[in-house]
NUKE-228259 format. One record per residue (C-alpha): x, y, z. Coordinates in steps of 0.05 Angstrom, whole numbers, plus 32768, in hexadecimal, padded with zeros to 4 digits. Each point is the difference from the previous one (the first is absolute). Example, Ala and Ser with C-alpha at 12.3 -4.5 7.8 and 13.67 -1.06 7.14 Angstrom:
<sites>
80F67FA6809C
801B80457FF3
</sites>
This chain:
<sites>
82867C568234
8039800E7FD2
7FDE7FE67FC2
7FBF8027800E
7FF2803F7FDA
7FC88032800F
7FF180327FC9
7FD88040800C
7FCA801D7FD3
8030802C7FD7
802B7FC67FE4
7FC27FD67FF3
7FE180387FD6
804180097FDA
80027FB57FEF
80467FFC801D
7FF57FC18029
7FEE7FD27FC5
803880207FD7
80337FED8036
7FE67FBA8003
80077FF87FB5
8047801D8003
80137FCD8035
800C80328038
7FC47FE68028
7FFB7FBA7FE3
7FEE7FCB8033
7FF280348036
7FC28004802B
7FD7803D7FED
7FD180188037
7FCA80317FEB
7FE08026803B
7FB480027FFE
8007804B8007
801F80037FBA
7FC67FD97FE2
7FCD802C8023
802180407FE7
80057FE77FB8
7FB87FE88002
7FE88043801A
802680257FC8
7FE47FD17FCB
7FB98008801A
8007804B7FF8
80137FF57FB7
80498014800A
80347FE17FD2
80347FF48036
7FD07FD28024
7FF37FD77FC1
804B7FFD7FF1
800F7FE78047
7FCC7FC97FFB
801E7FEB7FBD
80447FF88023
7FE07FD48036
7FE47FD57FC9
80457FF97FE0
801E7FEC8044
7FC97FCC8008
80137FE17FBC
804A80008013
7FEE7FDC8041
7FD87FCB7FDA
803C7FF67FD3
802C7FF3803E
802A803E7FF6
7FEF801D8045
7FD77FF3803E
7FC780318007
7FDB800F8040
7FCE80348018
80048013804A
7FED80358031
7FC080248013
7FD4801F7FCC
7FF7804B8011
7FBC801A8011
7FDD80397FDB
801B8036802F
80487FE87FF6
7FF780007FB5
7FE680488004
804080128027
802D7FE07FCC
801A80457FEC
8018800A8047
802A7FC18000
7FD07FD08023
80047FCA7FCA
804B80087FF9
80087FF3804B
7FD77FC07FFB
802C7FE77FC6
8040800F8028
7FE47FDB803C
7FFB7FC07FD6
804980067FEC
8014800C8049
7FD97FC4801A
801E7FD27FCC
8046801D8003
7FFB80037FB5
8023802A7FCB
7FD6803C7FED
7FFA801B7FB9
7FE680477FF0
800380347FC9
7FE68036802F
8037802D801C
7FD98012803F
7FF07FB7800D
80497FEF7FF6
801880348032
7FCD7FEC8035
80127FB67FF8
804A80118008
7FF080278040
7FDB7FC4801B
803B7FD17FF2
7FE07FD87FC8
80297FDC7FCB
7FE5802D7FCA
801380077FB7
7FED803E7FD8
7FF17FEF7FB7
8004803F7FD7
7FC380077FD2
80137FEE7FB9
800180377FCD
7FF87FDE7FBD
800E80247FBF
7FC5802E7FF1
7FDE7FE47FC2
7FCB801D7FD4
7FB97FF4801A
7FD07FD57FD8
7FCD80388000
8032802F7FDE
7FF77FDB7FBE
7FBB80207FFB
801C80478002
801380297FC3
801980487FFF
7FB9801B7FFD
7FE07FD18032
7FE38022803D
7FE27FC48024
7FF97FB47FFA
7FC17FDD801B
80037FB5800D
7FCA7FD68020
7FF87FB58005
7FD57FE27FC9
7FFD80437FDC
8021801B7FC1
803E802A8014
7FF7804A7FEF
802A803F7FFF
7FF6804B7FF9
802C801C7FCA
800880427FDC
80118048800E
7FEE80258040
7FB5800E8001
7FF47FD37FC3
800A7FBA801C
7FDC7FC47FE1
7FF37FBD8020
801F7FC97FD4
80027FB48004
80447FE1800F
7FEC7FB97FEE
7FC57FD97FE6
80037FCD8038
7FEB800C8049
80397FFF8032
80037FC68031
7FFC8007804B
803F7FD68007
802880307FD4
7FE6803C8026
80127FE18043
80477FF47FE8
800380477FE6
7FE8801B8043
80367FD78025
8035801B7FD1
7FEA8048800C
80027FF8804C
80467FE17FFB
801780397FD5
7FE780338032
802D7FE28035
803D7FFC7FD3
7FFC80417FD9
801D803D8025
7FCA802A7FDD
7FC87FD08013
7FD57FFB803E
7FBC7FE68016
7FD6803F8008
7FBF7FE0801A
7FF27FB98019
7FBA7FEF8017
7FD17FC57FFF
7FF67FF37FB6
8029803A7FE6
804A80107FF7
801C803F7FDF
80497FFF7FEA
802A80397FE6
80397FEC7FD2
8024803E7FE8
7FCD80267FD5
7FD07FC57FFD
7FC77FF88032
7FE27FBA8003
7FBF7FEE8024
7FF47FB6800E
7FBA7FEE8018
7FE27FBD8011
7FC27FE48024
7FE08014802E
800E80477FE9
7FF77FF27FB5
7FD97FC97FDF
80407FE37FE2
804B80097FFD
800F80417FDB
804080277FF2
800080487FE9
804180237FEF
8004804B7FF2
803C802A7FEC
800880477FE6
800B80067FB5
801680487FFC
8030802F8022
7FF280487FEE
8027803F8010
7FD78039801E
8013802D7FC6
7FD77FD37FD1
7FBE80148020
7FD2803A7FF0
800480378035
80457FE68015
801C80478008
7FC58015802B
80077FC1802B
804A800C8009
7FF380488015
7FCD7FE98034
802D7FC9801B
803B802F8007
7FD880378022
7FFE7FD88040
7FDB7FC5801E
7FBF7FF47FDB
7FC47FD38007
7FF47FDE7FBD
7FD07FC87FEB
80117FD97FC1
7FBD7FE47FEA
7FE77FD47FC7
7FDF7FBE7FEF
80247FBE800A
80387FF57FCE
800480497FEB
8049800A8015
7FF880208045
803A7FDA8020
802D800E7FC4
7FF4804A8008
800C7FFB804B
80437FDE7FF3
801280377FCF
7FF080358034
802B7FDB8033
803C80017FD2
7FF6804A7FF1
7FFC8011804B
803F7FD8800C
802580287FCB
7FE980408024
80247FE7803F
7FC07FF08026
7FFC7FC68031
7FCB7FD27FE3
7FE07FC28020
7FC57FD57FEB
7FC87FDD8025
7FE77FC37FD9
7FDB7FC0800C
80197FDA7FDB
804180237FEE
800380027FB4
801180477FEB
803D80017FD2
802B80358022
804C800A8008
80227FDE803C
800880438022
7FB48001800A
7FF07FD4803B
7FBF7FD97FF8
7FD97FF38040
7FC97FCD8009
7FCD7FF9803A
80277FFB8041
7FE37FC58026
7FC680037FCF
7FF18049800C
800E803C7FD4
7FF1802C803C
803C7FE18023
8029800B7FC1
7FEC804A7FFF
801A80098047
80447FE87FEA
7FFE802C7FC2
7FEF803D802A
803F7FF38028
80287FF87FBF
7FE380417FE6
80017FF67FB4
7FF2803C7FD3
7FCF7FD77FD8
7FDC7FBE800A
7FDD7FDB7FC7
7FC57FD8801B
7FED7FC87FD0
7FC47FF18005
7FD0802B8029
7FC07FD78004
7FE57FF28046
7FE880348032
803E7FF4802B
802D800D7FC3
7FDF80457FF6
8007800F804B
804A7FEE7FFF
800A80297FBF
7FDE803C8020
80267FFA8042
80437FFF7FDD
7FED80397FD2
7FE9802C803A
80417FEF8024
802580237FC7
80167FC57FD5
7FF580077FB5
7FD07FC97FEC
7FF17FE17FBD
7FC77FCE8001
7FEB7FCE7FCB
7FB47FF87FFD
7FD07FD97FD4
7FCC802E7FE1
7FD880037FBF
7FFA804C8000
802F8036801C
7FCD80198033
7FF67FB8801A
80458003801F
7FEC803A802C
7FBB7FE3800F
80237FC4801F
801B802F8035
7FBA80158016
7FED7FE28043
80487FED800B
801D80468004
7FDB803E8018
7FE8802A7FC5
8028803D8014
80407FD78007
7FFD7FE27FB9
802880387FDE
80357FFB8035
80057FB57FF5
7FF980017FB4
800E803D7FD6
80097FDE7FBC
7FDE7FC77FDB
80247FE07FC5
7FD27FD57FD5
801F7FCD7FD1
7FE07FD67FCA
80227FCF7FD0
804480178019
7FF2804A7FF3
7FF180398030
7FBD80197FE9
7FEB802E8039
8022802A8035
7FD4801E8037
800F80368034
7FDE7FFB8044
7FF580418027
7FDA8016803F
7FD5803F7FFF
7FC4801E8024
7FCA80147FCE
7FB87FF77FEB
7FFF7FBE7FDA
7FF180077FB6
7FB47FFE7FF3
7FEE801F8043
7FF1804B8003
7FF580168048
803F801E801F
7FF17FDE8043
800A7FBD7FDF
804C800C7FFE
80267FC4801C
80447FDD7FFB
80067FE27FBA
80357FD27FE3
800A80187FB9
801B7FD07FCC
801E80237FC2
801B7FE87FBE
804B800D8003
800680167FB7
7FC580307FFB
7FF680148048
7FB57FF37FF6
7FDA7FE6803D
7FE67FBA7FF2
7FE57FEA8044
7FEE801D8043
7FFC7FD78040
7FDA801B803C
7FD27FEF8039
7FB580057FF3
7FDA7FED803E
801A7FBD8017
801B7FEE7FBB
8041800E7FDC
7FEF80187FBA
802F7FF67FC5
7FE380307FCC
801880047FB8
800880487FEA
7FFA80107FB5
7FF580427FDD
7FBB800B7FE0
7FFC7FE27FBB
80367FCD800F
7FCF7FC7800C
7FD17FED7FC7
7FDA7FD48031
7FEA803F8026
7FD980187FC2
7FDA7FBE7FFF
7FF48005804B
7FE680487FF8
7FCA7FE97FD0
7FE77FCC8031
800180338038
7FD980327FD7
7FC97FCD7FF5
7FFA7FF5804B
8000804B8010
7FCC80107FCB
7FCC7FE0802E
801180328037
801480417FDD
7FCF802C7FDA
802380297FCC
80477FFF7FE5
803B7FE7802A
804A7FF07FF6
80297FC5801A
804B8004800A
80277FC28016
803680108034
80187FBA800E
7FE87FB87FF9
7FD38009803C
7FEC80498002
7FE180367FD4
7FE580477FFE
7FB9800C7FE8
7FEC80477FED
7FB5800F8000
7FD6803F7FFC
7FFE80228044
7FB57FF78005
800A7FB47FF9
80317FF78039
7FCA7FF48036
7FDE7FCE7FD3
80407FD97FF3
801780008048
7FBB7FF1801D
7FE880068048
80397FF28031
802B7FEC7FC4
7FD77FC17FF2
7FFF80087FB4
804A800A7FF8
800F7FC5802E
7FD37FD47FD7
802280167FBF
80467FF5801E
7FED7FBA8017
7FE37FEF7FBC
803E80177FDB
80337FEB8035
802180447FFA
800A80418028
7FDA803A7FE0
8010804A800B
7FC3802A7FEC
800F80477FE7
7FCF80357FEB
800080277FBF
7FE080457FF7
7FC47FF87FD3
7FFE80277FBF
7FC07FFB7FD6
80087FD97FC0
8003802F7FC4
7FE57FE87FBD
800080247FBD
7FBE7FEB7FE0
7FF17FF67FB7
7FCC80347FEB
7FC87FF07FCF
7FC180247FE9
7FBE7FDF7FEE
7FBF80217FEA
7FEA800A8047
803D7FF7802D
80488015800D
80217FBF8016
80407FFA802A
801B7FB97FFB
80257FF38041
80067FB47FF7
80037FEE804A
7FE0800D8044
7FB97FED7FED
7FD280188037
8035802C801F
7FFB804B800B
802D802B7FD7
8010804A7FF8
8009801D7FBB
803480377FF5
800B802B7FC4
8046801C8004
800B8008804A
7FB880148010
7FCE7FCE801C
7FC080047FD7
7FD17FCB801B
7FFA7FBE8027
7FDF7FC37FE2
7FF87FB58008
80247FD47FCD
7FD07FD37FDA
80027FB57FFE
802380037FBC
8037802E801C
7FE380407FE3
7FE680448017
7FC7801C7FD5
7FEB804A7FFF
7FC380197FDA
8017802D7FC7
7FC88030800E
801B800E8047
8029803D8012
80387FD3801B
80087FDB7FBD
800480427FDA
8034801A8032
802B7FC27FF9
7FFC7FFF7FB4
801480497FFB
803D7FF6802A
80137FC17FDA
7FFE80277FBF
80328032801F
80307FC5800C
7FF77FF5804A
80057FBA801D
7FC97FD88023
80137FD3803C
7FD67FD1802B
80177FF58048
7FE37FC48024
7FE8800D8046
80057FCD8039
7FBB7FE88012
</sites>
């Protein structure tokens, strides 16, 4: 049929059939749409993909042209089953469309180069229509961006919003007083998808049921719709700063580390703190140092020079990407972002294979970045995977940590046989140990290490601990905090059995009550020495001790013990002035000798 034309899915999606009818090229012709085309477009639209919706819009336009008498429109062929639709990527649907053209002897239209070559090989009368590349125009969504706009947030029936400001100090501001309409958002989404196909710097990063992620140069745009979200929503994010590595604190130290050889570095910080900006600055510095630098990103949005190749997930897998990278053998790879367990495994594998790795990690505290490795990487391997943590807040590097591996007794433990492998985390500037990570039983402990007196909260904790111990210890004792969960208690040697208890029951009870480990140490007991106030009454020589009522005490004059007495309930020792002892004490006092009272343990 000379006047019969069979288009495939690609030209229907591009809208080229109706355009040719309107131009007169296909006016009056019989347009035959294979059922396989309809089924493929319907499947794409049901999955929330823009190309399916665009294709169905083209079929609607063709229907209107047929009603106006411009063309004859017919649907023929067999509708593919579910298995054939699943095999569309392997060419099953394309084969069904070609079969319709073969059976009718019709002209075949396609914008797919592979389809064109296969049709030529099969002897079809095929015409290749090169996809149109219209002039790239400014996107509608770009009108919402200013120089200090980080992101734009648009949702149907909601006020449009944007984050604006400096790095780390963004504010959410209204863009309009009126909610944005679903119709306008739908047109904006169509425009974005079209741009991704036309723009050499644009591509569709992710396309799933209800969600599409597009990268257009530095701008990342997420389009979500039901059933994934409760309404049509468009979120566009772009970097607002490009900062040279020299602008950061500790830049010289970082440069020295990077130039020493392949390193394992984590760049950590809260969302929006400038982690990716710092990573891009490091990439440029490494490039200037003649290192081969690659990136692993999903989506790819780091702003790096063209010499730095940016890799995404190969066939949806970063593990597959890493296998290619290990063959390429870069000096450094920047992994943006390391989030899931598999990301940490891939990061560790590449680092242990000798590749310098720089990972970008979300964390609210510097130590959190290392804690995310626990359970994903063996404790003893952590310093080999990560030796440096760079923490960034509000666009500034606020902390630099060194990670080392040693065998030692963890801080707060005292017995030498408790020595074990410990990951030591130090402050880069001061060299002070801030954390220790080690195995304790079946658990991995991350213990903060601070010098005594550094934590005011310990003084408050000590008072509470003293109250609890007062029920168990008779006599004076001292409490020294070693860490947030351990302490040393020094008691008189005679009190050690009482505190520990039979089979250690008392100390276990105290530890459970306090939730802390207690190390009991003995102190050699020296009797309390008191210099009494001496008074004379008509009948008595009175030594006012002031304490120890009911306790036994020994009275010394000079260094000589004179007598033993019991301290009265008012804290005094009374001696009859008529006694030989009273006369002896008074005589020696008049010669300037000193009287002392030493309390005896009862």
